[in-house]
Residue, then its C-alpha position, 0 to 999 in steps of 0.5 A: m206566317a205569311a208576309p202582309k201583302a201591300l200595294v206601293a204606289l209608284s210615280g216614277g220618282v225617288d220618293s215612291a221608290v224609296a218608299a217601296i225600298l223601306m217597306q220591303e225591308q219592313g217585311y211587306d209582300l209588295i206589288g208596285v202600281t202606277m196609275r196611268l192618268w193623263p196622256k202628257s203629264r209631269c207625273c206618271d207619264e211614260k218615262d215615269i212608268e218605265d222609271a217605276a218598272e225598273v225600280c220594281a225589277q231591281l227590287n224583285i217585286p211584280y209591277q202592274v200599270l193601272d189605266y185610270r185616264e178616264a176617271f181622272r178626266q172625269q173626276v179631276v180634269d173636268v171639275f178643274v175646267a168647271e171650277y175656273q168656269a165658276g170663278r174659282t181657282p181649283n186644286p186638283c192634287a188634293r181633289c185627285n187624293q180625295f176622289l180618286k188616288f187612295d180609294a181606287l188603290l185600295e180597292e185594286g188592292k183588295k183584288l189582289g189580297a192586298t189591304i195596305l197601301g204605301t205611298g211616297h207622300y212626306a206625312r206621318l201616322q200616329e196611333t192615338p187613343s181616338g184612332m189613327a192621326l195624320l201629322r205633318g211630315e217631319d221635313a217642313a219643306k217637303d210636308q204634303s200633309y196639306f194634300l191629304f186633308a180630304l181622306n176618309a178617316g177610316l182609311l188611315p190604318q191601311l196607309r203607310f208613309p215611309v218617307g214621312e219621317m225623313n228629309k229629302d236628302a236622307v231619301r236620296a241617300i238611300a236611293r243611291r245606296h241602293g243604286l236606284p236610276v232615279a236617285a237624282k231624278q228631279d220633283s214634279q212641279d205644278i199641276c200634272f196634266v198642264p206640263d207647261g204651267d200655263y192653264r189658261r192655254f190648257l183651258a183654250d186647247y183642252a176645253g175649247l174655252d173662249m178666254e177673251q170674253e170682255g166684261e166689266m171692271v167694277d170696284s167694291s162699291g160696284q161702280v164700273i171703272g173699266h173693262h177686262s179681257g175675261t173672267l177666266n184670265f184672273t184669280v183672286g190677288q191677281r194684279k197683272g192685266l188690270g190695266g192703268g189709269s189708277g192712282q194705286p195698284r189694283y188687285v182683283l178682289a172677286l170674280d163673277p162670271v155670271r155677270n162677267q164682272v171682275r171686282v178689283g180694289s186696293e191691296n188693303e181690300l184683300y185682307q179678310p178676317q175669316a173664311y167660309l168653307q164647304d165640303c169640309n172633311w174632319l179626320t178627328p172628332l170635333s164638337a160642333s158647339d165649340e171653338h176649336p183653335v187651329t192653325v190653317k194653311l190657305r195654300y200649300r206654301s203659305p205659313p200656317e195662321p192661327g185662328l178659331l174653327l166653327l163648324k156649321e151645318d151640311g159640311h160647312a165651317e168658318i175660320r175666324f183668323h187672329e189676323a186678316q189674311r191676304a187673298i183668301t181665294p174660292g177653290q182652294a183648300a183650308v187645311c187645319y191643324q192642331g199642332e202637328h196633327l192634321i184635323g182636316g178642312g174644306w174647300i173655301s167657298s168665300a171670305h164675305g160669307v156662304 
């Protein structure tokens, strides 16, 4: 019987390289692929492509580089810019997984006769009576399930996350044992297409945006209390750059790019008991008439917080937290779990009503 053919997505890092080793040991007939996404990036740049090619040569598997630069620009980078212009703080990594990476690679696999896709994500899959479930990675410090909330549930049976049951030390140990050149390679951080981490400079250089559009700074009642340097320079929860002259620290509560206003207030005002979501995606069937107990991550590195999930019409939802949460930020993802199971999530539209 012929070995099942599978694509393995290689970023040039150690996690995806070890994923390839494990899938090869499990009997898959592998094809290594790397998506070329952006000219200068922290992920899948020319050095990463060289490293991925070397790994494939060492494992004796074929390797291809797929040019997705234009699709990445349209579906991820330009949306990143538009979100900031709309007063939101985007999450491009989750969006890349939602709109580009997994769908595109599975389609490429079909052309090559491969119906399975493996990646180096720290997440797990589990068969359940209601279908395939997505779980947190075994290593809590490396768990990447947050970024996978928007995957199409129908794709889960075609995916493989071989390192999801492992911690990082074990992954590096396998890479060293096999003599891989990427065994000690550092992980990429931050936004891959903003290699210096300065999103303001990127917005100015790439999109030509005017970052210095002075406008009104208002308090929570709408009273003008000063001026700001431009809404693009701020995000909810920010304190830096708001100036002095106040008896207590000020924080950004909300952005209104239409009025060119930054609303500020005390730290206490940053705390809200609910979040409203749009463009939700659910990986498990949920009743629209029930309140669903969940834990919710509002950012990748934030701890999960307990609350109740209520489904609304047209892909919207509301989360009512047991305790008020700090700096609920429009544009970020709110990702819901029940135990270890990721049940889905949505994009935060507001903490004050849809």
